[in-house]
C-alpha positions as CSV (number, residue, x, y, z in Angstrom):
1,M,14.8,-56.2,-101.4
2,S,17.9,-57.0,-103.1
3,Y,21.0,-54.9,-102.4
4,K,24.5,-55.6,-104.1
5,W,26.0,-58.8,-103.6
6,I,29.5,-58.1,-103.8
7,L,31.3,-59.0,-100.5
8,C,34.1,-56.9,-99.9
9,S,36.4,-55.7,-96.8
10,A,36.4,-52.2,-95.6
11,T,39.2,-51.5,-97.5
12,L,37.9,-52.0,-100.8
13,A,35.2,-49.8,-100.3
14,V,37.5,-46.7,-99.4
15,G,37.2,-44.1,-102.3
16,T,38.5,-40.6,-102.9
17,A,35.2,-38.7,-102.5
18,A,34.9,-36.2,-99.5
19,H,31.4,-37.7,-98.0
20,A,30.5,-37.7,-94.5
21,G,27.7,-38.5,-92.5
22,T,26.4,-35.5,-89.6
23,V,25.1,-35.3,-86.8
24,I,23.0,-32.0,-85.7
25,D,22.5,-31.5,-81.8
26,T,21.3,-27.7,-81.9
27,N,18.8,-26.0,-82.6
28,L,16.4,-28.9,-81.4
29,P,14.1,-29.7,-78.5
30,A,16.1,-31.3,-75.5
31,G,17.0,-34.7,-75.5
32,T,16.7,-34.8,-79.7
33,Q,19.2,-35.4,-82.2
34,I,18.8,-35.8,-85.9
35,V,21.8,-38.5,-87.4
36,N,22.5,-37.9,-91.3
37,I,24.0,-41.2,-92.5
38,D,25.5,-41.1,-96.0
39,G,25.2,-43.6,-98.0
40,R,28.4,-42.9,-99.8
41,N,30.2,-43.0,-96.6
42,D,28.8,-44.7,-93.6
43,G,28.6,-48.9,-94.5
44,A,29.2,-52.1,-93.2
45,A,31.6,-54.4,-94.8
46,A,30.1,-57.9,-94.3
47,Y,26.5,-59.4,-93.8
48,G,25.2,-62.9,-93.9
49,P,22.3,-64.9,-95.6
50,N,19.7,-63.1,-97.2
51,Q,21.4,-60.0,-95.9
52,D,19.5,-60.2,-92.4
53,A,22.5,-59.4,-90.4
54,W,25.5,-57.2,-91.0
55,Y,28.7,-56.8,-89.5
56,Q,31.6,-54.3,-89.4
57,P,30.7,-50.8,-89.6
58,F,33.0,-48.6,-91.5
59,A,33.6,-45.4,-92.9
60,V,34.8,-44.2,-96.0
61,N,36.4,-41.2,-95.1
62,G,37.7,-43.1,-91.5
63,N,35.5,-41.0,-89.7
64,L,32.7,-43.4,-88.1
65,L,29.4,-41.6,-87.6
66,S,28.7,-41.6,-83.9
67,V,26.1,-40.6,-81.3
68,T,26.9,-41.4,-77.9
69,L,23.3,-41.9,-75.8
70,D,22.9,-41.8,-72.1
71,P,20.7,-44.6,-70.1
72,G,17.3,-44.2,-71.1
73,T,14.2,-45.1,-73.8
74,Y,14.8,-43.9,-77.2
75,T,12.5,-43.6,-80.6
76,F,14.4,-43.8,-83.9
77,S,11.8,-41.5,-86.8
78,L,12.8,-41.1,-90.1
79,I,13.0,-37.4,-91.2
80,D,13.2,-35.4,-94.5
81,P,13.8,-32.0,-95.1
82,T,10.3,-30.7,-95.4
83,D,9.2,-32.0,-92.3
84,A,12.3,-31.6,-90.5
85,A,11.7,-27.9,-91.3
86,A,8.0,-28.0,-90.2
87,Q,8.8,-30.1,-86.8
88,F,11.8,-27.9,-85.7
89,S,11.6,-24.5,-86.3
90,G,14.5,-24.0,-84.7
91,L,16.9,-25.7,-87.7
92,D,18.7,-23.5,-89.9
93,A,19.4,-23.3,-93.5
94,G,22.7,-25.0,-93.4
95,Q,21.2,-27.7,-90.8
96,L,18.5,-28.3,-93.1
97,S,20.7,-28.8,-96.3
98,Q,22.4,-31.7,-94.6
99,I,19.3,-33.8,-93.9
100,Y,18.3,-36.6,-96.8
101,T,15.5,-37.8,-97.9
102,A,16.6,-41.6,-98.9
103,W,19.4,-43.3,-100.8
104,T,20.1,-45.2,-103.9
105,Y,22.5,-48.6,-104.4
106,N,22.5,-47.7,-108.7
107,S,19.0,-47.2,-109.1
108,P,16.0,-47.9,-106.8
109,Y,15.9,-45.5,-103.2
110,V,15.1,-47.2,-100.0
111,T,15.2,-45.9,-96.5
112,D,17.0,-48.7,-94.5
113,W,19.6,-47.5,-92.0
114,M,21.2,-49.9,-89.0
115,A,23.0,-48.9,-85.8
116,F,25.9,-50.9,-84.4
117,R,27.1,-50.9,-80.6
118,D,30.7,-49.2,-81.0
119,T,31.9,-52.7,-80.1
120,A,31.3,-54.0,-83.1
121,L,34.4,-52.2,-84.7
122,T,36.5,-54.5,-82.4
123,D,34.2,-57.5,-82.3
124,H,34.0,-58.7,-86.1
125,S,31.2,-61.2,-85.1
126,E,29.1,-58.8,-83.7
127,Q,25.9,-57.9,-85.9
128,Q,24.0,-54.6,-86.3
129,L,22.0,-53.5,-82.7
130,I,19.0,-52.1,-84.4
131,S,17.8,-51.9,-88.2
132,G,15.4,-49.2,-88.8
133,A,12.8,-48.1,-91.5
134,V,13.2,-51.5,-93.5
135,G,11.7,-51.2,-97.1
136,S,11.4,-54.9,-97.3
137,Q,8.7,-54.7,-94.1
138,V,6.3,-52.3,-96.3
139,A,3.1,-54.2,-96.2
140,N,2.0,-54.1,-100.0
141,P,4.5,-51.9,-101.1
142,E,2.8,-52.5,-104.9
143,T,0.2,-50.1,-103.7
144,T,2.7,-46.9,-102.9
145,A,3.7,-44.7,-105.5
146,G,6.8,-45.6,-107.8
147,Y,7.6,-49.2,-106.3
148,W,9.9,-51.2,-108.4
149,P,9.2,-55.1,-107.1
150,G,11.7,-56.3,-105.1
151,L,14.1,-53.5,-105.5
152,G,12.5,-50.3,-104.1
153,W,11.2,-47.1,-105.0
154,H,11.8,-45.0,-108.0
155,T,12.8,-41.3,-106.6
156,A,13.6,-40.7,-102.9
157,Q,10.7,-39.2,-102.3
158,N,8.7,-42.4,-103.1
159,A,10.9,-44.1,-100.6
160,Y,10.0,-41.9,-98.0
161,D,6.6,-41.5,-98.9
162,A,6.0,-44.9,-98.4
163,A,8.1,-45.7,-95.4
164,V,6.0,-42.5,-94.0
165,S,2.6,-43.9,-95.3
166,S,3.4,-47.3,-94.2
167,G,4.2,-46.7,-90.4
168,V,7.7,-48.2,-91.2
169,Y,9.3,-44.8,-90.6
170,N,9.5,-45.0,-86.9
171,Q,9.8,-48.6,-86.3
172,I,13.1,-50.4,-85.6
173,W,14.0,-54.2,-85.8
174,T,16.3,-55.9,-83.0
175,G,17.6,-59.2,-82.4
176,S,18.4,-61.8,-85.1
177,G,18.3,-59.1,-87.7
178,R,16.2,-56.8,-89.7
179,V,14.1,-59.4,-91.8
180,T,13.9,-61.7,-89.2
181,G,14.2,-59.7,-86.2
182,V,11.8,-58.2,-83.6
183,Q,9.7,-55.1,-84.1
184,Q,10.0,-52.2,-81.8
185,S,8.8,-49.2,-81.6
186,D,11.8,-47.8,-78.9
187,Y,14.6,-49.3,-77.5
188,T,16.2,-48.9,-73.8
189,F,20.2,-48.7,-73.1
190,D,20.6,-49.9,-69.0
191,K,23.7,-47.9,-69.3
192,T,26.2,-45.2,-71.6
193,T,26.1,-46.6,-75.1
194,T,27.8,-45.1,-78.4
195,L,26.0,-46.5,-81.5
196,I,27.5,-46.4,-84.7
197,F,25.3,-45.6,-87.8
198,I,25.5,-47.3,-91.4
199,A,23.7,-47.9,-94.4
200,P,23.2,-51.2,-95.3
201,D,25.8,-51.6,-98.1
202,N,29.2,-52.9,-98.4
203,V,30.2,-51.3,-101.9
204,L,29.7,-47.3,-101.4
205,G,31.2,-46.0,-104.8
206,D,27.9,-45.9,-106.5
207,N,25.6,-44.5,-104.1
208,V,23.7,-41.1,-103.6
209,A,22.4,-39.8,-101.0
210,G,21.7,-40.9,-97.5
211,V,18.7,-40.7,-94.8
212,S,18.4,-38.8,-92.3
213,V,16.7,-40.5,-88.7
214,V,15.5,-38.6,-85.5
215,V,16.9,-39.8,-82.2
216,H,14.8,-38.5,-79.3
217,N,15.2,-39.4,-75.5
218,T,11.1,-40.2,-74.5
219,A,12.5,-38.9,-70.9
220,A,12.8,-35.3,-72.3
221,V,9.5,-32.8,-72.6
222,P,9.3,-31.7,-75.9
223,E,8.4,-28.3,-76.5
224,P,4.8,-27.7,-78.2
225,S,6.7,-26.7,-81.7
226,S,8.4,-30.6,-81.7
227,L,4.9,-32.3,-80.7
228,L,4.8,-33.3,-84.4
229,V,8.1,-35.4,-84.2
230,M,6.7,-38.6,-84.0
231,C,4.2,-38.1,-86.8
232,P,5.0,-37.4,-90.0
233,G,2.6,-39.0,-91.5
234,L,0.5,-36.0,-90.8
235,L,2.6,-33.8,-93.0
236,L,2.3,-36.2,-95.9
237,L,-1.5,-35.7,-95.8
238,A,-1.3,-32.1,-95.7
239,R,1.1,-32.2,-98.7
240,K,-1.3,-34.1,-100.4
241,R,-4.1,-32.1,-99.9
242,R,-2.4,-29.0,-100.9
243,K,-1.6,-31.0,-104.5
């Protein structure tokens, strides 16, 4: 997968559009939040070789998309509006309208997202802690609908469906980076931690849409209506059967 190869500072990425990521933390089961990362606002200013590691998270509008998590083990799962409505019946129309499907940098769509510790705001040598729903980790992407070789997917729904059907929707990569890092299904924080969420891009002016992530504390007991939070693939299969 290839992203724009223009290295810039956060100040060069500033635009005039009023975009912003959001966090939904009401009308959801205990221990659950939905982080809506705006690909036009939430980015990182620099990256290393092969865009494996990213640095210097920023927000175009100056309001960083942050979530503070208590100590514990958490899962991070991609979500779209349709699956969110099915899994979390308590969400209202305004909340569902905040949820994205995938984001695009010029033409192809991807679902990649990242989270940094807030210490990366002052330590510019600190790379992302977590990379999630990484499109380049989809096995045999050419077998998925709408795939553009080496780039991404033709539509937001194509990208989301490929992440779900391939099983990367709820996988994260830690350590050395989003390509060479360690694949995990959850992450344990040993102390209260504030995360900054971004889309892995440093020039956001030509981006569209974003990506949404369900952050869930596994110690919280889910309500019966939220048991599908970890398996949107079931909903994807149901969609296909209806078609």
